[in-house]
C-alpha positions in Angstrom: -135.9 171.1 138.3 -137.0 174.3 136.5 -134.3 175.5 134.1 -134.6 178.5 131.9 -133.2 178.6 128.4 -130.4 180.8 129.5 -129.6 178.5 132.5 -129.6 175.5 130.2 -127.1 177.2 127.9 -124.9 178.1 130.8 -125.0 174.5 132.1 -124.3 173.1 128.7 -121.3 175.5 128.2 -119.9 174.6 131.6 -120.2 170.9 130.8 -118.5 171.3 127.5 -115.7 173.3 129.1 -115.2 170.6 131.8 -115.1 167.8 129.2 -112.6 169.8 127.1 -110.3 170.1 130.1 -110.3 166.4 130.5 -109.4 166.0 126.8 -106.6 168.5 127.1 -104.7 166.4 129.6 -106.1 167.7 132.9 -106.6 164.8 135.3 -110.2 165.0 136.7 -109.9 161.8 138.8 -109.0 163.9 141.9 -112.1 166.1 141.5 -114.3 163.1 141.0 -112.9 161.4 144.1 -113.4 164.6 146.1 -117.0 164.9 145.0 -117.6 161.3 146.0 -116.0 161.8 149.4 -118.4 164.7 150.1 -121.3 162.4 149.4 -120.2 159.7 151.9 -118.3 161.8 154.4 -118.8 160.5 157.9 -120.4 157.3 156.7 -119.4 153.8 157.8 -118.5 151.4 155.0 -120.1 148.0 155.2 -119.3 145.2 152.8 -122.5 143.4 151.9 -124.0 141.2 149.2 -126.4 142.3 146.5 -129.7 140.3 147.2 -131.2 140.2 143.8 -129.7 137.1 142.1 -127.6 134.1 142.7 -124.4 135.8 141.5 -124.3 137.6 144.9 -122.0 140.5 143.9 -120.2 142.3 146.7 -121.4 145.8 147.4 -120.1 148.6 149.6 -122.9 150.2 151.6 -122.4 153.5 153.1 -124.4 154.0 156.3 -124.6 157.2 158.3 -126.6 157.4 161.6 -128.2 154.1 160.9 -129.5 155.2 157.4 -128.3 153.8 154.1 -127.0 156.8 152.1 -125.2 155.1 149.2 -124.2 151.8 147.6 -121.6 150.9 145.1 -120.0 147.8 143.6 -116.9 146.4 145.4 -113.9 146.8 143.1 -112.0 144.2 145.1 -114.6 141.5 144.5 -113.4 139.2 141.6 -116.9 138.5 140.1 -118.2 142.0 139.5 -115.0 144.0 139.9 -117.0 147.0 141.1 -119.7 146.8 138.5 -123.4 146.4 139.3 -126.4 145.4 137.2 -129.4 147.8 137.0 -131.1 146.2 140.0 -128.0 146.3 142.2 -127.3 149.9 141.2 -130.9 150.9 142.1 -130.7 149.4 145.6 -130.4 152.8 147.4 -133.1 154.5 145.4 -135.4 151.5 145.8 -135.1 151.6 149.6 -135.3 155.4 150.0 -137.7 156.5 147.2 -140.3 159.1 148.2 -142.7 157.4 145.8 -142.5 154.1 147.7 -145.7 153.1 149.3 -145.4 152.3 153.0 -149.0 151.4 153.8 -151.4 149.2 151.8 -153.9 150.9 149.5 -157.2 149.4 148.5 -159.6 150.3 145.7 -163.1 148.9 146.0 -164.7 147.3 143.0 -166.1 150.0 140.6 -164.5 152.8 142.7 -162.1 155.3 141.2 -160.3 156.2 144.5 -157.7 154.4 146.5 -158.0 154.3 150.3 -155.3 153.6 152.8 -155.9 150.5 154.9 -154.0 148.9 157.8 -151.9 145.8 157.3 -154.2 143.5 159.4 -157.3 144.4 157.3 -155.4 143.9 154.0 -153.7 140.6 155.0 -157.0 139.2 156.3 -158.8 140.2 153.1 -156.1 138.6 151.0 -156.1 135.4 153.0 -159.9 135.1 152.8 -160.0 135.7 149.1 -157.1 133.3 148.3 -158.7 130.6 150.5 -162.2 131.0 149.0 -160.7 130.8 145.4 -158.6 127.8 146.3 -161.6 126.0 148.0 -163.8 126.7 145.1 -161.4 125.9 142.2 -158.9 123.3 143.4 -158.5 120.2 141.2 -157.9 117.3 143.5 -157.7 114.5 141.0 -156.9 114.3 137.3 -158.9 112.3 134.7 -157.0 109.1 135.6 -158.0 109.5 139.3 -154.5 110.4 140.5 -154.2 113.0 143.2 -152.8 116.2 141.7 -154.0 119.1 144.0 -153.7 121.8 141.3 -155.0 125.3 141.4 -154.9 126.5 137.8 -157.0 129.6 138.2 -154.3 131.5 140.1 -151.1 132.9 138.5 -148.2 134.3 140.4 -145.7 136.7 138.8 -142.6 137.3 140.9 -140.6 140.5 141.1 -137.0 141.1 140.4 -136.8 143.3 143.6 -137.4 140.2 145.8 -134.1 138.6 147.0 -133.3 134.9 146.6 -134.7 134.0 150.0 -138.0 135.9 149.5 -138.4 134.2 146.1 -137.8 130.7 147.6 -140.4 131.4 150.3 -143.0 132.8 147.8 -142.4 129.7 145.5 -142.9 127.3 148.4 -146.1 129.2 149.5 -147.5 129.1 146.0 -146.7 125.4 145.6 -148.3 124.6 149.0 -151.5 126.2 147.7 -151.4 124.1 144.5 -150.5 127.0 142.2 -149.0 125.6 139.0 -148.8 128.8 136.9 -145.8 130.9 138.0 -143.3 133.1 136.3 -140.8 135.7 137.2 -140.5 139.3 136.0 -136.8 138.9 135.3 -137.7 136.5 132.4 -140.2 138.8 130.7 
């Protein structure tokens, strides 16, 4: 947004005037409710559950023409009483962000450019690289001769934008490969 100095001063003055009205006893709740109604006008309200942690806060999703347009905490839910954490509050922008990559990108070794690849190529490459690393570096037995099946050269770092079910599947997949070094971004 380009804003001149004069425009900035006008916006600041209008903001101060509006805040002053609220302090003088004018009730701005009606104006806020009207503004919110414009945003979600014609949308269907769907009660859903935030997918990001085991608290499972209720959310109200507003959907218009099959597209998510807004989310908010459910004030009737006793656990969060309408409040959402940063991850829950960012759900709409995470799913509709114009910066979000929709296709895999690959940068070859020593290259300085990213190239778009299709999913089949990328998944095949990942699978081959993971399998070759595992085959080359798996520790089958410890010093006592006990079977351990450890892969200590691979580390997995989870994301807080994966829901509980995705995290469980990823964890099981890493354990099935023998990966022992795992952590989660939410702890860092």
